[in-house]
Backbone as JSON Lines, residues from 0, in Angstrom:
{"i":0,"aa":"M","n":[-7.13,-1.83,4.48],"ca":[-6.46,-1.83,5.32],"c":[-5.65,-0.1,5.1]}
{"i":1,"aa":"R","n":[-6.3,0.3,6.17],"ca":[-5.08,1.94,5.87],"c":[-3.85,1.99,7.06]}
{"i":2,"aa":"V","n":[-2.83,2.36,6.83],"ca":[-2.25,2.3,7.29],"c":[-1.29,4.16,7.93]}
{"i":3,"aa":"L","n":[-1.1,4.64,9.1],"ca":[-0.76,5.98,9.13],"c":[0.8,5.64,9.8]}
{"i":4,"aa":"A","n":[1.86,5.79,9.19],"ca":[2.97,5.73,9.56],"c":[4.07,6.75,9.92]}
{"i":5,"aa":"F","n":[4.9,6.81,10.95],"ca":[5.38,7.51,11.36],"c":[6.86,7.21,11.48]}
{"i":6,"aa":"D","n":[8.1,8.17,10.73],"ca":[9.5,7.93,11.56],"c":[9.28,9.23,12.41]}
{"i":7,"aa":"P","n":[9.59,8.82,13.8],"ca":[9.21,9.57,14.73],"c":[10.54,10.72,15.15]}
{"i":8,"aa":"G","n":[10.45,11.73,14.95],"ca":[11.63,13.08,15.38],"c":[10.85,13.9,15.35]}
{"i":9,"aa":"Y","n":[11.52,14.98,16.58],"ca":[10.71,16.24,17.05],"c":[11.2,17.1,16.17]}
{"i":10,"aa":"E","n":[12.39,17.28,15.64],"ca":[12.82,18.09,14.33],"c":[11.85,17.77,13.44]}
{"i":11,"aa":"R","n":[12.0,16.79,12.58],"ca":[11.35,16.26,11.53],"c":[10.59,15.0,12.21]}
{"i":12,"aa":"L","n":[9.36,15.06,11.74],"ca":[8.62,13.69,11.92],"c":[8.02,13.63,9.93]}
{"i":13,"aa":"G","n":[8.19,12.31,10.01],"ca":[8.42,11.68,8.99],"c":[6.77,11.22,8.71]}
{"i":14,"aa":"V","n":[6.01,11.68,8.0],"ca":[4.49,10.7,7.68],"c":[4.39,10.23,6.57]}
{"i":15,"aa":"A","n":[3.66,8.99,6.4],"ca":[2.96,8.36,5.24],"c":[1.72,7.77,5.56]}
{"i":16,"aa":"V","n":[0.94,8.29,4.57],"ca":[-0.75,7.18,4.46],"c":[-0.98,6.32,3.31]}
{"i":17,"aa":"L","n":[-0.74,4.98,3.79],"ca":[-0.68,3.83,2.63],"c":[-1.83,2.88,2.42]}
{"i":18,"aa":"E","n":[-2.21,2.47,1.75],"ca":[-3.21,1.53,1.9],"c":[-3.26,0.24,0.8]}
{"i":19,"aa":"K","n":[-3.93,-1.1,0.92],"ca":[-3.53,-1.49,0.02],"c":[-4.88,-1.42,-0.85]}
{"i":20,"aa":"Q","n":[-4.68,-1.85,-1.93],"ca":[-5.43,-1.42,-3.31],"c":[-5.38,-2.52,-4.42]}
{"i":21,"aa":"K","n":[-6.38,-3.53,-4.07],"ca":[-6.23,-4.84,-4.99],"c":[-5.24,-5.35,-5.03]}
{"i":22,"aa":"G","n":[-4.68,-5.21,-3.68],"ca":[-3.51,-6.55,-3.72],"c":[-2.23,-5.66,-3.65]}
{"i":23,"aa":"K","n":[-2.35,-4.23,-3.95],"ca":[-1.18,-3.19,-3.88],"c":[-0.6,-2.11,-3.16]}
{"i":24,"aa":"E","n":[0.54,-1.87,-2.68],"ca":[0.28,-0.69,-1.47],"c":[0.49,0.65,-2.26]}
{"i":25,"aa":"V","n":[-0.28,1.51,-2.01],"ca":[-0.7,2.35,-2.89],"c":[-0.28,3.58,-1.81]}
{"i":26,"aa":"L","n":[0.15,4.87,-2.21],"ca":[0.69,5.7,-0.87],"c":[-0.5,6.91,-1.34]}
{"i":27,"aa":"L","n":[-1.41,6.93,-0.09],"ca":[-2.37,8.43,-0.43],"c":[-1.79,9.28,-0.03]}
{"i":28,"aa":"H","n":[-0.63,9.68,1.04],"ca":[-0.38,10.91,1.12],"c":[1.16,10.98,2.03]}
{"i":29,"aa":"S","n":[1.79,11.62,2.08],"ca":[3.45,11.66,2.6],"c":[3.81,12.98,2.96]}
{"i":30,"aa":"E","n":[4.68,13.14,4.11],"ca":[4.65,14.5,4.43],"c":[6.19,14.61,5.44]}
{"i":31,"aa":"C","n":[6.65,15.63,5.68],"ca":[7.54,16.11,6.42],"c":[7.41,16.99,7.56]}
{"i":32,"aa":"V","n":[6.48,16.88,8.8],"ca":[5.96,17.94,9.41],"c":[7.59,18.18,10.42]}
{"i":33,"aa":"R","n":[7.69,19.64,10.3],"ca":[9.05,20.26,10.71],"c":[9.09,20.82,12.04]}
{"i":34,"aa":"T","n":[9.32,21.33,13.06],"ca":[9.56,22.08,13.85],"c":[10.86,23.03,14.32]}
{"i":35,"aa":"S","n":[10.49,24.41,14.49],"ca":[11.76,24.87,14.98],"c":[12.32,24.65,16.1]}
{"i":36,"aa":"A","n":[13.85,24.54,16.06],"ca":[14.8,24.44,17.16],"c":[14.65,25.42,18.1]}
{"i":37,"aa":"K","n":[13.7,26.68,17.54],"ca":[13.78,27.91,18.3],"c":[12.64,27.24,19.48]}
{"i":38,"aa":"L","n":[11.86,26.74,19.49],"ca":[10.86,26.28,20.24],"c":[11.26,25.47,21.3]}
{"i":39,"aa":"D","n":[10.54,25.66,22.91],"ca":[10.9,24.76,23.12],"c":[10.1,23.28,23.02]}
{"i":40,"aa":"F","n":[10.9,22.27,23.56],"ca":[10.61,21.12,23.54],"c":[9.16,20.86,23.72]}
{"i":41,"aa":"T","n":[8.32,21.37,24.63],"ca":[7.19,21.47,25.19],"c":[6.41,21.57,24.0]}
{"i":42,"aa":"E","n":[6.86,22.66,23.38],"ca":[6.03,23.59,22.29],"c":[5.96,22.6,20.7]}
{"i":43,"aa":"R","n":[7.22,22.02,20.82],"ca":[7.53,21.13,19.6],"c":[6.52,20.09,19.83]}
{"i":44,"aa":"L","n":[6.41,19.31,20.7],"ca":[5.97,18.23,21.12],"c":[4.23,18.13,20.79]}
{"i":45,"aa":"K","n":[3.79,19.57,21.48],"ca":[2.26,20.0,21.04],"c":[2.06,20.05,19.55]}
{"i":46,"aa":"L","n":[2.8,20.57,18.96],"ca":[2.44,20.93,17.33],"c":[2.65,19.54,16.21]}
{"i":47,"aa":"L","n":[3.84,18.65,17.16],"ca":[3.73,17.49,16.31],"c":[2.53,16.7,16.78]}
{"i":48,"aa":"G","n":[1.65,16.55,18.02],"ca":[0.7,16.06,18.26],"c":[-0.57,16.56,17.71]}
{"i":49,"aa":"E","n":[-0.55,18.03,17.46],"ca":[-1.79,18.4,16.7],"c":[-1.71,17.85,15.26]}
{"i":50,"aa":"A","n":[-0.59,17.73,15.06],"ca":[-0.37,17.2,13.29],"c":[-0.6,15.74,13.2]}
{"i":51,"aa":"A","n":[-0.52,14.88,14.4],"ca":[-0.96,13.62,14.14],"c":[-2.56,13.89,14.37]}
{"i":52,"aa":"E","n":[-2.96,14.33,15.31],"ca":[-4.2,14.06,15.43],"c":[-5.28,14.63,14.24]}
{"i":53,"aa":"S","n":[-4.78,15.92,13.61],"ca":[-5.5,15.91,12.02],"c":[-5.27,15.1,10.78]}
{"i":54,"aa":"L","n":[-3.83,14.4,11.3],"ca":[-3.99,13.36,10.61],"c":[-5.0,11.96,10.42]}
{"i":55,"aa":"I","n":[-4.85,12.33,11.51],"ca":[-6.02,10.74,12.38],"c":[-7.16,11.23,11.4]}
{"i":56,"aa":"Q","n":[-7.9,12.49,11.73],"ca":[-8.88,12.58,11.76],"c":[-9.19,12.71,10.31]}
{"i":57,"aa":"Q","n":[-8.14,13.51,9.18],"ca":[-8.38,13.39,7.63],"c":[-8.54,12.12,7.38]}
{"i":58,"aa":"W","n":[-7.37,11.07,7.38],"ca":[-7.07,9.94,6.94],"c":[-8.01,8.57,7.38]}
{"i":59,"aa":"Q","n":[-8.38,8.7,8.83],"ca":[-8.97,7.79,9.07],"c":[-8.54,6.23,9.17]}
{"i":60,"aa":"P","n":[-7.33,6.36,9.87],"ca":[-6.65,5.2,9.17],"c":[-7.0,3.73,10.25]}
{"i":61,"aa":"H","n":[-6.45,2.72,10.0],"ca":[-7.1,1.41,10.82],"c":[-6.21,1.05,12.14]}
{"i":62,"aa":"V","n":[-4.66,1.26,11.36],"ca":[-3.61,1.14,12.45],"c":[-2.69,2.03,12.29]}
{"i":63,"aa":"V","n":[-1.61,2.32,13.21],"ca":[-0.88,3.58,13.3],"c":[0.51,2.56,13.08]}
{"i":64,"aa":"A","n":[1.68,2.74,12.42],"ca":[2.8,2.09,12.43],"c":[3.78,2.96,13.11]}
{"i":65,"aa":"L","n":[4.99,2.32,13.56],"ca":[6.09,3.61,14.63],"c":[7.39,2.81,14.45]}
{"i":66,"aa":"E","n":[7.95,3.74,13.57],"ca":[9.55,2.88,14.01],"c":[9.93,3.11,15.09]}
{"i":67,"aa":"E","n":[10.91,1.74,15.79],"ca":[11.53,2.14,17.03],"c":[12.87,3.24,17.03]}
{"i":68,"aa":"V","n":[12.95,3.66,18.28],"ca":[14.3,4.36,18.22],"c":[15.51,3.6,18.18]}
{"i":69,"aa":"F","n":[16.57,3.96,17.51],"ca":[17.85,3.58,17.7],"c":[18.56,4.74,17.59]}
{"i":70,"aa":"F","n":[19.91,4.85,18.34],"ca":[20.68,5.57,18.47],"c":[21.99,4.83,19.26]}
{"i":71,"aa":"E","n":[22.98,5.35,18.91],"ca":[24.39,4.3,19.52],"c":[25.13,6.02,20.2]}
{"i":72,"aa":"K","n":[24.4,6.98,19.88],"ca":[25.85,7.73,20.39],"c":[24.64,9.09,21.18]}
{"i":73,"aa":"N","n":[23.48,9.53,20.73],"ca":[23.35,10.9,21.6],"c":[22.18,10.38,22.11]}
{"i":74,"aa":"A","n":[21.86,10.23,23.69],"ca":[21.1,9.7,24.29],"c":[20.23,10.74,24.43]}
{"i":75,"aa":"K","n":[20.24,11.97,24.69],"ca":[19.44,13.06,24.63],"c":[18.31,13.36,23.84]}
{"i":76,"aa":"T","n":[18.83,13.15,22.44],"ca":[18.36,12.69,20.92],"c":[17.42,11.84,21.26]}
{"i":77,"aa":"A","n":[17.91,10.59,21.52],"ca":[17.54,9.32,21.79],"c":[15.91,9.83,22.48]}
{"i":78,"aa":"M","n":[16.05,10.42,23.78],"ca":[15.04,10.7,24.43],"c":[13.98,11.43,24.51]}
{"i":79,"aa":"G","n":[14.79,12.46,23.89],"ca":[13.02,13.31,22.8],"c":[12.56,12.48,21.79]}
{"i":80,"aa":"V","n":[12.91,11.48,20.88],"ca":[12.39,11.02,20.08],"c":[11.71,10.14,20.52]}
{"i":81,"aa":"A","n":[12.05,9.45,21.78],"ca":[11.52,8.31,22.66],"c":[9.86,8.86,22.94]}
{"i":82,"aa":"E","n":[10.17,10.08,23.67],"ca":[8.91,10.88,24.05],"c":[8.29,11.36,22.76]}
{"i":83,"aa":"V","n":[8.29,11.83,21.42],"ca":[7.21,11.95,20.22],"c":[6.5,10.49,20.45]}
{"i":84,"aa":"R","n":[7.49,9.69,20.24],"ca":[7.11,7.92,20.21],"c":[5.66,7.64,21.13]}
{"i":85,"aa":"G","n":[6.28,8.26,22.2],"ca":[5.1,8.25,23.17],"c":[3.75,8.4,22.86]}
{"i":86,"aa":"M","n":[3.95,9.7,22.34],"ca":[3.14,10.89,22.42],"c":[2.08,10.11,21.26]}
{"i":87,"aa":"L","n":[2.86,9.78,20.44],"ca":[2.05,9.5,18.81],"c":[1.2,7.8,19.61]}
{"i":88,"aa":"T","n":[1.93,7.36,20.33],"ca":[1.29,5.85,20.73],"c":[0.37,6.14,21.71]}
{"i":89,"aa":"Y","n":[0.15,7.29,22.6],"ca":[-1.35,7.69,23.31],"c":[-1.84,8.37,22.45]}
{"i":90,"aa":"I","n":[-1.51,9.04,21.19],"ca":[-2.97,9.74,20.46],"c":[-3.74,8.56,19.74]}
{"i":91,"aa":"A","n":[-2.61,7.12,18.83],"ca":[-3.16,6.47,18.63],"c":[-4.38,5.78,19.6]}
{"i":92,"aa":"A","n":[-3.73,5.49,20.81],"ca":[-4.76,4.7,21.92],"c":[-5.91,5.48,22.0]}
{"i":93,"aa":"T","n":[-5.94,6.78,22.26],"ca":[-7.16,7.52,22.32],"c":[-8.24,7.66,21.14]}
{"i":94,"aa":"N","n":[-7.63,7.14,20.23],"ca":[-8.31,7.17,18.8],"c":[-8.83,5.42,18.87]}
{"i":95,"aa":"N","n":[-8.57,4.57,19.39],"ca":[-8.95,3.24,19.33],"c":[-8.04,2.54,17.98]}
{"i":96,"aa":"L","n":[-7.18,2.91,17.94],"ca":[-5.86,2.48,16.98],"c":[-4.9,1.65,17.46]}
{"i":97,"aa":"T","n":[-4.75,0.57,16.19],"ca":[-3.97,-0.8,16.82],"c":[-2.63,0.07,16.72]}
{"i":98,"aa":"V","n":[-1.52,-0.16,17.01],"ca":[-0.1,0.52,17.12],"c":[0.84,-0.44,17.07]}
{"i":99,"aa":"Q","n":[1.25,-0.8,15.91],"ca":[2.4,-1.64,15.17],"c":[3.75,-0.98,15.43]}
{"i":100,"aa":"H","n":[4.77,-1.98,15.83],"ca":[6.07,-1.2,16.14],"c":[7.15,-2.24,15.06]}
{"i":101,"aa":"Y","n":[8.14,-1.31,14.63],"ca":[9.22,-2.02,13.92],"c":[10.53,-1.25,14.21]}
{"i":102,"aa":"T","n":[11.29,-2.37,14.26],"ca":[12.75,-1.96,14.28],"c":[13.25,-1.79,13.15]}
{"i":103,"aa":"P","n":[14.69,-0.49,13.44],"ca":[15.03,-0.38,11.86],"c":[15.11,-1.34,11.27]}
{"i":104,"aa":"S","n":[16.17,-2.55,11.84],"ca":[16.15,-3.44,11.26],"c":[15.02,-4.39,10.2]}
{"i":105,"aa":"E","n":[13.89,-4.43,10.81],"ca":[12.76,-4.99,10.27],"c":[12.57,-3.89,9.06]}
{"i":106,"aa":"V","n":[12.33,-2.92,9.21],"ca":[12.2,-2.34,8.09],"c":[13.28,-2.16,6.85]}
{"i":107,"aa":"K","n":[14.26,-2.55,7.05],"ca":[15.19,-2.33,6.02],"c":[15.05,-4.11,5.17]}
{"i":108,"aa":"I","n":[14.98,-5.08,6.2],"ca":[14.43,-6.29,5.51],"c":[13.19,-6.47,4.5]}
{"i":109,"aa":"A","n":[12.43,-5.88,5.4],"ca":[10.78,-5.64,4.37],"c":[11.12,-4.52,3.16]}
{"i":110,"aa":"V","n":[11.97,-4.05,3.0],"ca":[11.88,-3.04,1.9],"c":[13.56,-3.37,0.52]}
{"i":111,"aa":"T","n":[14.62,-3.66,1.42],"ca":[15.46,-3.72,0.86],"c":[16.18,-5.19,0.79]}
{"i":112,"aa":"G","n":[15.7,-6.18,1.83],"ca":[15.99,-7.76,1.88],"c":[17.33,-7.84,2.66]}
{"i":113,"aa":"Y","n":[17.46,-6.67,3.29],"ca":[19.06,-6.69,3.86],"c":[19.0,-5.53,5.4]}
{"i":114,"aa":"G","n":[18.74,-6.57,6.74],"ca":[18.46,-5.5,7.64],"c":[19.93,-4.77,8.08]}
{"i":115,"aa":"K","n":[20.95,-4.79,7.6],"ca":[22.09,-3.83,7.86],"c":[21.95,-2.79,6.77]}
{"i":116,"aa":"G","n":[21.11,-2.98,5.88],"ca":[21.27,-1.8,5.09],"c":[21.39,-0.29,5.36]}
{"i":117,"aa":"N","n":[21.6,0.79,4.49],"ca":[21.82,1.85,5.11],"c":[20.47,2.78,4.46]}
{"i":118,"aa":"K","n":[20.64,4.28,4.83],"ca":[19.35,4.8,4.92],"c":[19.39,5.13,2.99]}
{"i":119,"aa":"A","n":[20.57,5.18,2.36],"ca":[20.16,5.15,0.83],"c":[19.41,4.12,0.15]}
{"i":120,"aa":"A","n":[20.3,2.78,0.89],"ca":[19.21,2.13,0.23],"c":[18.06,1.44,0.3]}
{"i":121,"aa":"V","n":[17.69,2.39,1.49],"ca":[16.03,2.21,1.68],"c":[15.76,3.16,0.69]}
{"i":122,"aa":"A","n":[16.11,4.46,0.33],"ca":[15.52,5.56,-0.27],"c":[15.94,5.09,-1.51]}
{"i":123,"aa":"L","n":[16.79,4.49,-1.78],"ca":[16.76,3.86,-3.27],"c":[15.41,2.88,-3.36]}
{"i":124,"aa":"M","n":[15.26,2.06,-2.41],"ca":[14.08,0.87,-2.85],"c":[13.15,1.09,-2.91]}
{"i":125,"aa":"V","n":[12.65,2.1,-2.02],"ca":[11.01,3.01,-2.17],"c":[10.14,2.97,-3.19]}
{"i":126,"aa":"P","n":[11.0,3.89,-3.96],"ca":[10.11,4.35,-5.19],"c":[10.21,2.85,-5.94]}
{"i":127,"aa":"R","n":[10.52,2.17,-6.09],"ca":[10.72,0.81,-6.63],"c":[9.54,-0.16,-5.77]}
{"i":128,"aa":"L","n":[8.97,-0.1,-5.01],"ca":[8.0,-0.83,-4.29],"c":[7.05,-0.34,-4.27]}
{"i":129,"aa":"I","n":[6.66,1.16,-4.76],"ca":[5.77,1.84,-4.62],"c":[5.61,2.97,-5.47]}
{"i":130,"aa":"A","n":[4.68,3.31,-5.95],"ca":[4.25,4.59,-6.78],"c":[4.49,5.83,-6.12]}
{"i":131,"aa":"L","n":[5.74,6.55,-6.15],"ca":[5.37,7.61,-5.5],"c":[5.16,9.42,-6.55]}
{"i":132,"aa":"P","n":[4.27,10.19,-6.23],"ca":[3.9,11.22,-7.3],"c":[5.63,12.2,-6.97]}
{"i":133,"aa":"P","n":[5.66,12.76,-8.05],"ca":[7.22,13.56,-8.18],"c":[7.22,14.76,-7.36]}
{"i":134,"aa":"K","n":[8.35,14.87,-5.87],"ca":[8.18,15.8,-5.45],"c":[9.62,15.48,-4.65]}
{"i":135,"aa":"K","n":[10.24,16.49,-4.36],"ca":[11.3,16.15,-3.66],"c":[10.91,15.43,-2.1]}
{"i":136,"aa":"R","n":[11.65,14.98,-1.52],"ca":[11.35,14.13,-0.13],"c":[12.82,14.12,0.81]}
{"i":137,"aa":"L","n":[12.35,14.36,2.09],"ca":[13.4,14.32,3.06],"c":[14.11,12.77,3.75]}
{"i":138,"aa":"D","n":[14.74,12.26,3.94],"ca":[14.86,11.01,4.3],"c":[13.97,10.1,5.46]}
{"i":139,"aa":"D","n":[13.54,11.32,6.51],"ca":[12.37,11.16,7.25],"c":[10.84,10.44,6.72]}
{"i":140,"aa":"E","n":[10.79,11.1,5.72],"ca":[9.59,11.06,4.6],"c":[9.5,10.09,3.59]}
{"i":141,"aa":"L","n":[10.43,9.79,3.71],"ca":[10.94,7.9,2.46],"c":[10.81,7.09,3.97]}
{"i":142,"aa":"D","n":[11.4,7.12,5.0],"ca":[11.13,6.26,6.08],"c":[10.12,6.21,6.63]}
{"i":143,"aa":"A","n":[9.23,7.03,6.79],"ca":[7.64,6.73,7.04],"c":[7.34,5.8,6.22]}
{"i":144,"aa":"I","n":[7.34,5.65,4.83],"ca":[6.91,5.51,3.56],"c":[7.46,4.14,3.66]}
{"i":145,"aa":"A","n":[8.32,3.81,4.31],"ca":[9.31,2.46,4.26],"c":[8.8,1.58,5.52]}
{"i":146,"aa":"V","n":[8.24,2.35,6.63],"ca":[7.81,1.93,7.53],"c":[5.96,1.43,7.61]}
{"i":147,"aa":"G","n":[5.24,2.37,6.29],"ca":[4.06,1.75,6.4],"c":[3.89,0.59,5.11]}
{"i":148,"aa":"I","n":[5.24,0.32,4.03],"ca":[5.11,-0.8,3.51],"c":[5.32,-1.83,4.32]}
{"i":149,"aa":"T","n":[6.3,-1.7,5.14],"ca":[6.57,-3.03,6.4],"c":[5.46,-3.54,6.73]}
{"i":150,"aa":"C","n":[4.55,-2.4,7.32],"ca":[3.27,-2.45,8.11],"c":[2.65,-3.41,7.34]}
{"i":151,"aa":"L","n":[1.74,-3.12,6.25],"ca":[1.21,-3.48,5.18],"c":[1.16,-4.84,5.1]}
{"i":152,"aa":"A","n":[2.83,-5.27,4.8],"ca":[3.4,-6.21,4.53],"c":[3.03,-7.49,5.51]}
{"i":153,"aa":"S","n":[3.46,-6.89,6.82],"ca":[3.11,-7.95,8.27],"c":[1.58,-8.17,8.62]}
{"i":154,"aa":"L","n":[1.03,-7.19,8.2],"ca":[-0.27,-7.57,8.38],"c":[-1.27,-8.58,7.34]}
{"i":155,"aa":"R","n":[-0.55,-8.99,6.18],"ca":[-1.0,-9.76,5.23],"c":[-1.93,-11.01,6.08]}
């Protein structure tokens, strides 16, 4: 089972491709797709969509996993992230892929064992759960890996 996991955002889109190999989760690819704040939102959405399409073609996943939006304060940011999620859901559907949605609490429970943990706890646990090639990663990329781990664990 190969999963293409996303931590949705329009400035930074966390991406991870994972699969089960001999009963273990293996990271095949991860990155953070970035867009410039100088571009209008439509252009940013287009670039993110093109990146998602390219990843689907390159990695041929069986399922797409998305983290759900959770914002307490900034409604404008939440709406933009929700639009990115909608675009990713549409792209997955047009490629005949199942989409799995996970709340931040579900991801934290799967990765840290505690649903109210913080980003630092997730960042600490991800490399303990899955072998990561050495490179500097942004939180968004680590969150996408955590979403992928959650998806593989839930699809057993």
